[in-house]
C-alpha positions in Angstrom: 2.9 -1.1 3.3 0.3 1.8 2.4 -3.4 1.5 3.4 -6.1 4.6 2.6 -9.6 4.8 4.1 -12.1 7.5 2.4 -15.6 9.0 3.3 -16.9 10.4 0.3 -20.0 12.5 0.3 -22.8 10.9 -1.5 -23.0 13.0 -4.9 -19.4 12.5 -5.9 -19.0 12.2 -9.4 -17.6 8.5 -9.5 -16.4 8.6 -13.4 -12.8 7.7 -13.3 -12.9 6.3 -10.0 -12.0 2.4 -10.2 -9.7 -0.5 -9.4 -6.8 1.5 -9.2 -5.1 -1.8 -11.3 -7.2 -1.1 -14.0 -6.5 3.1 -13.9 -2.8 4.1 -16.2 -1.0 6.2 -13.8 -1.8 9.0 -15.4 -5.6 8.4 -14.4 -4.7 7.7 -10.8 -3.4 10.5 -10.3 -5.9 12.5 -11.6 -8.9 10.6 -9.4 -6.4 10.9 -6.2 -6.7 15.3 -6.6 -10.4 14.5 -7.3 -10.7 12.2 -4.4 -8.6 14.5 -1.9 -10.7 17.7 -2.8 -14.1 16.0 -2.8 -13.7 13.1 0.3 -15.3 14.3 3.6 -12.4 12.6 5.0 -9.4 10.6 4.1 -6.5 9.1 5.7 -3.2 7.5 4.2 -1.1 5.3 6.4 2.2 3.5 6.0 4.0 1.0 8.1 7.5 0.1 8.0 9.9 -2.5 7.1 10.6 -3.5 10.6 7.2 -3.6 12.0 6.2 -5.8 8.5 9.5 -8.1 9.8 8.6 -8.8 13.5 4.9 -8.7 13.1 4.6 -10.2 9.9 2.8 -9.5 6.6 -0.9 -10.4 7.4 -1.2 -8.8 10.6 0.5 -5.4 9.8 -2.1 -5.4 6.7 -5.0 -5.6 9.4 -3.5 -2.8 11.7 -3.0 -0.9 8.9 -6.5 -0.7 8.0 -7.6 -0.4 11.4 -5.3 2.6 11.5 -6.3 4.0 8.4 -10.3 4.2 9.7 -8.7 5.3 13.1 -7.4 8.4 11.5 -10.6 9.2 9.6 -12.2 12.2 11.7 -14.8 11.4 12.2 -14.5 8.1 12.9 -17.1 6.5 10.0 -20.1 5.0 11.5 -19.3 2.1 9.5 -16.2 0.7 6.9 -16.1 -1.6 4.0 -13.1 -3.2 3.6 -11.5 -4.7 0.4 -11.7 -8.4 0.7 -11.0 -9.8 3.6 -12.8 -8.9 7.5 -10.6 -6.4 9.6 -11.5 -7.6 13.5 -11.5 -5.0 16.1 -12.4 -2.2 13.2 -13.0 1.2 15.5 -16.5 1.0 14.0 -18.9 -1.9 12.6 -17.4 -3.5 8.9 -18.3 -5.7 6.3 -15.4 -7.2 3.7 -16.5 -7.0 0.2 -14.9 -9.4 -2.0 -13.2 -7.1 -4.9 -14.5 -4.7 -3.4 -12.2 -1.9 -5.1 -14.0 -3.4 -7.9 -17.3 -3.2 -7.2 -16.7 -0.3 -4.5 -16.7 3.4 -4.9 -15.4 4.0 -1.3 -13.1 1.4 -1.4 -12.5 2.0 -5.5 -11.0 5.8 -4.4 -9.1 4.3 -1.2 -7.2 2.0 -3.2 -6.4 4.5 -6.3 -5.2 7.3 -2.4 -3.0 4.2 -1.3 -1.4 3.4 -4.9 -0.7 6.9 -5.9 0.8 7.5 -2.4 2.8 4.1 -2.9 4.0 5.2 -6.1 5.6 8.5 -5.0 7.5 6.3 -2.1 9.1 4.2 -4.3 9.9 7.1 -7.1 11.8 8.7 -4.0 13.2 5.0 -3.5 14.3 5.0 -6.6 16.4 7.9 -6.5 18.2 6.6 -2.9 18.8 3.0 -5.1 18.1 3.3 -8.7 19.6 -0.1 -9.4 16.4 -1.8 -8.0 14.6 -0.7 -10.9 12.1 1.1 -8.2 10.5 3.3 -10.8 9.4 0.3 -12.9 8.4 -2.5 -11.2 7.3 -0.3 -7.8 9.0 -2.7 -5.5 7.5 -5.9 -6.8 9.7 -8.8 -6.7 10.1 -8.7 -10.9 13.2 -10.6 -12.5 15.4 -7.2 -12.7 14.4 -6.7 -9.1 15.1 -9.9 -7.9 18.3 -10.0 -9.8 19.3 -6.8 -8.2 18.8 -8.3 -4.9 21.1 -11.5 -5.6 23.7 -9.0 -6.9 23.9 -6.3 -4.7 21.9 -7.4 -1.4 19.0 -5.7 0.1 18.5 -2.2 0.8 17.4 -0.7 3.8 13.8 -0.8 2.0 13.5 -4.6 1.6 11.9 -6.9 3.8 13.5 -9.5 5.0 11.0 -11.7 5.5 10.0 -11.6 2.1 10.6 -14.9 0.2 14.6 -14.6 -1.1 15.9 -11.3 0.2 16.4 -12.3 4.2 15.7 -16.0 4.6 19.4 -16.8 4.1 22.6 -14.6 3.2 22.9 -13.3 0.3 26.5 -14.7 -1.1 29.6 -13.0 0.3 27.2 -10.4 1.8 25.7 -10.3 5.5 21.9 -9.5 5.7 21.6 -5.8 7.0 19.5 -5.7 10.2 15.9 -3.9 9.1 15.1 -4.1 5.5 11.5 -3.7 3.8 9.9 -4.3 0.3 6.8 -1.6 0.6 3.5 -3.7 -0.4 0.2 -2.3 -2.0 
């Protein structure tokens, strides 16, 4: 799982910066470069599979968002979060429904997180090409789930992801620590 936080200058050019899901991979890459070059501060953090399996997806997500904001230097006066409140932030915060679609800084953070995650998934594809991480980026596509059913989960799959670790796959033991990277 990857999360990002970003502080943009007031005069940051907003063209091409919007919800990462509305951009092509090429547009996200270009936007990523602009954001990194123009941001006053940014942080990209990730959490590994074993931690998600131990702590749970939602708690891991909350902790990761807090860590991203804490990693900013300096810590901002306030933070905007996408969709849900994040308790115990290092500064006051406001959750905004569909924040990545309506707020420039949240959209920028979503782009940083998505580009970073996609790069991680491409590296995972080199290690485990049979799972199609380059095409599905870890989402539970039919192709990906069929590969898990046939080959068993890898060291990058979460056992707590529905259908992966609830019961041993036919003929295979279940590895001790596995995870799917979430956006």
